C-alpha positions as a Markdown table, in Angstrom:
| # | Residue | x | y | z |
|---|---|---|---|---|
| 1 | Met | 24.2 | -28.7 | 6.7 |
| 2 | Ala | 20.6 | -29.4 | 5.9 |
| 3 | Thr | 19.6 | -28.1 | 9.3 |
| 4 | Ser | 21.5 | -24.8 | 8.7 |
| 5 | Arg | 19.7 | -24.4 | 5.4 |
| 6 | Asn | 16.3 | -25.1 | 7.0 |
| 7 | Arg | 17.1 | -22.5 | 9.7 |
| 8 | Asp | 18.0 | -20.0 | 7.0 |
| 9 | Arg | 14.8 | -20.8 | 5.1 |
| 10 | Ser | 12.8 | -20.5 | 8.2 |
| 11 | Ala | 14.4 | -17.1 | 9.1 |
| 12 | Ile | 13.6 | -15.9 | 5.6 |
| 13 | Glu | 10.0 | -17.0 | 5.8 |
| 14 | Thr | 9.6 | -15.3 | 9.2 |
| 15 | Glu | 11.0 | -12.1 | 7.8 |
| 16 | Ile | 8.5 | -12.4 | 4.8 |
| 17 | Phe | 5.5 | -12.8 | 7.2 |
| 18 | Glu | 6.7 | -9.9 | 9.3 |
| 19 | Arg | 7.0 | -7.7 | 6.2 |
| 20 | Gln | 3.6 | -8.9 | 4.9 |
| 21 | Ala | 2.0 | -7.9 | 8.2 |
| 22 | Arg | 3.6 | -4.4 | 8.0 |
| 23 | Ile | 2.3 | -3.9 | 4.5 |
| 24 | Cys | -1.2 | -5.2 | 5.4 |
| 25 | Lys | -1.3 | -2.8 | 8.3 |
| 26 | Ala | -0.4 | 0.0 | 5.9 |
| 27 | Phe | -3.3 | -1.1 | 3.7 |
| 28 | Ala | -5.7 | -1.0 | 6.6 |
| 29 | Asn | -7.1 | 2.4 | 5.9 |
| 30 | Pro | -9.5 | 3.6 | 3.2 |
| 31 | Thr | -7.7 | 6.8 | 2.5 |
| 32 | Arg | -4.4 | 5.0 | 2.1 |
| 33 | Leu | -6.1 | 2.5 | -0.3 |
| 34 | Gln | -7.4 | 5.5 | -2.3 |
| 35 | Ile | -3.9 | 6.9 | -2.4 |
| 36 | Leu | -2.6 | 3.6 | -3.7 |
| 37 | Asp | -5.4 | 3.4 | -6.3 |
| 38 | Leu | -4.4 | 6.9 | -7.6 |
| 39 | Leu | -0.7 | 6.0 | -7.6 |
| 40 | Gly | -1.5 | 2.8 | -9.4 |
| 41 | Lys | -2.7 | 4.9 | -12.4 |
| 42 | Arg | 0.4 | 7.2 | -12.3 |
| 43 | Ala | 2.8 | 8.9 | -10.0 |
| 44 | Ser | 1.3 | 12.1 | -8.7 |
| 45 | Leu | 2.3 | 15.4 | -7.0 |
| 46 | Ala | 1.2 | 15.7 | -3.4 |
| 47 | Ser | -0.9 | 18.7 | -4.4 |
| 48 | Glu | -2.8 | 16.5 | -7.0 |
| 49 | Leu | -3.4 | 13.9 | -4.3 |
| 50 | Leu | -4.7 | 16.6 | -1.9 |
| 51 | Glu | -7.1 | 17.8 | -4.6 |
| 52 | Ala | -8.3 | 14.3 | -5.5 |
| 53 | Leu | -8.8 | 13.1 | -1.9 |
| 54 | Gly | -10.1 | 16.3 | -0.3 |
| 55 | Ile | -8.0 | 15.9 | 2.8 |
| 56 | Ser | -5.6 | 18.2 | 4.7 |
| 57 | Lys | -1.9 | 18.5 | 3.9 |
| 58 | Ala | -1.0 | 17.2 | 7.3 |
| 59 | Asn | -3.3 | 14.2 | 6.9 |
| 60 | Leu | -1.8 | 13.3 | 3.5 |
| 61 | Ser | 1.7 | 13.7 | 4.9 |
| 62 | Gln | 0.9 | 11.2 | 7.7 |
| 63 | His | -0.6 | 8.7 | 5.3 |
| 64 | Val | 2.3 | 9.0 | 2.8 |
| 65 | Ala | 4.9 | 8.7 | 5.6 |
| 66 | Leu | 3.3 | 5.5 | 6.8 |
| 67 | Leu | 3.2 | 4.1 | 3.3 |
| 68 | Arg | 6.8 | 5.1 | 2.7 |
| 69 | Thr | 8.0 | 3.6 | 6.0 |
| 70 | Ala | 6.3 | 0.3 | 4.9 |
| 71 | Gly | 8.3 | 0.5 | 1.6 |
| 72 | Ile | 5.1 | 0.8 | -0.5 |
| 73 | Val | 5.6 | 4.3 | -1.9 |
| 74 | Gly | 8.5 | 6.5 | -2.6 |
| 75 | Thr | 8.7 | 10.3 | -2.7 |
| 76 | Lys | 10.9 | 12.7 | -4.6 |
| 77 | Arg | 11.2 | 16.4 | -4.1 |
| 78 | Gln | 10.8 | 18.4 | -7.3 |
| 79 | Gly | 11.5 | 22.0 | -6.4 |
| 80 | Arg | 8.6 | 23.0 | -4.0 |
| 81 | Asn | 6.6 | 19.9 | -5.0 |
| 82 | Val | 6.8 | 16.3 | -3.8 |
| 83 | Leu | 6.2 | 13.5 | -6.4 |
| 84 | Val | 4.7 | 10.4 | -4.8 |
| 85 | Ser | 4.9 | 7.0 | -6.7 |
| 86 | Leu | 4.6 | 3.3 | -6.0 |
| 87 | Ala | 7.9 | 1.8 | -4.9 |
| 88 | Met | 6.6 | -1.6 | -5.8 |
| 89 | Pro | 4.4 | -1.9 | -8.9 |
| 90 | Glu | 3.1 | -5.2 | -7.7 |
| 91 | Val | 1.1 | -3.3 | -5.1 |
| 92 | Arg | -1.2 | -2.2 | -7.9 |
| 93 | Asp | -1.9 | -5.8 | -8.9 |
| 94 | Ala | -2.5 | -6.8 | -5.2 |
| 95 | Cys | -5.0 | -4.0 | -4.7 |
| 96 | His | -6.8 | -4.9 | -7.9 |
| 97 | Leu | -7.0 | -8.5 | -6.9 |
| 98 | Ile | -8.5 | -7.7 | -3.5 |
| 99 | Arg | -11.1 | -5.4 | -5.1 |
| 100 | Lys | -11.9 | -8.1 | -7.6 |
| 101 | Val | -12.6 | -10.5 | -4.7 |
| 102 | Leu | -14.7 | -7.9 | -3.0 |
| 103 | Arg | -16.8 | -7.2 | -6.1 |
| 104 | Ala | -17.4 | -10.9 | -6.5 |
| 105 | Gln | -18.6 | -11.1 | -2.8 |
| 106 | Ile | -20.9 | -8.1 | -3.4 |
| 107 | Arg | -22.3 | -9.6 | -6.6 |
| 108 | Asn | -22.9 | -12.9 | -4.7 |
| 109 | Gly | -24.8 | -11.0 | -2.0 |
| 110 | Gln | -22.3 | -11.8 | 0.7 |
| 111 | Arg | -22.4 | -9.3 | 3.6 |
| 112 | Leu | -19.6 | -8.4 | 6.0 |
| 113 | Lys | -20.1 | -9.9 | 9.5 |
| 114 | Val | -19.0 | -7.4 | 12.1 |
C-alpha cells in the first residue's frame, strides 16, 4: 500500500515538474514577460496590448497562443475584440518575485555570465 502511494506521489511530482518546465519555457521571452506584466495590472483587450507593446497583430497572436497553451492566460471574445487575462493570478506574484531578485542582483553589481 505504501509503495502504491509513493508511486502516486512520484507521478504527481513528475507531472508538476513537467508543467513547471512548460510554464518556464513560456516565460522565456521578453515580449511574453511584458504581456504578463501588463495583464498582472488588469485584463486587457488585444488591441490595448498591441498599442502598449508596439508589435504586430500576428506576433501578439503567437505569443498569446503560446501563453494560453501553457495555461497561463485565458482569452474571451467580446464582439470583435478579444479580452486577454491571467488564468492564474499567482503568475503575477511569481513574475514580481523574479524581478525583485533581478533588481537585487543589479543593485549588488552582479553581472550575467553568458
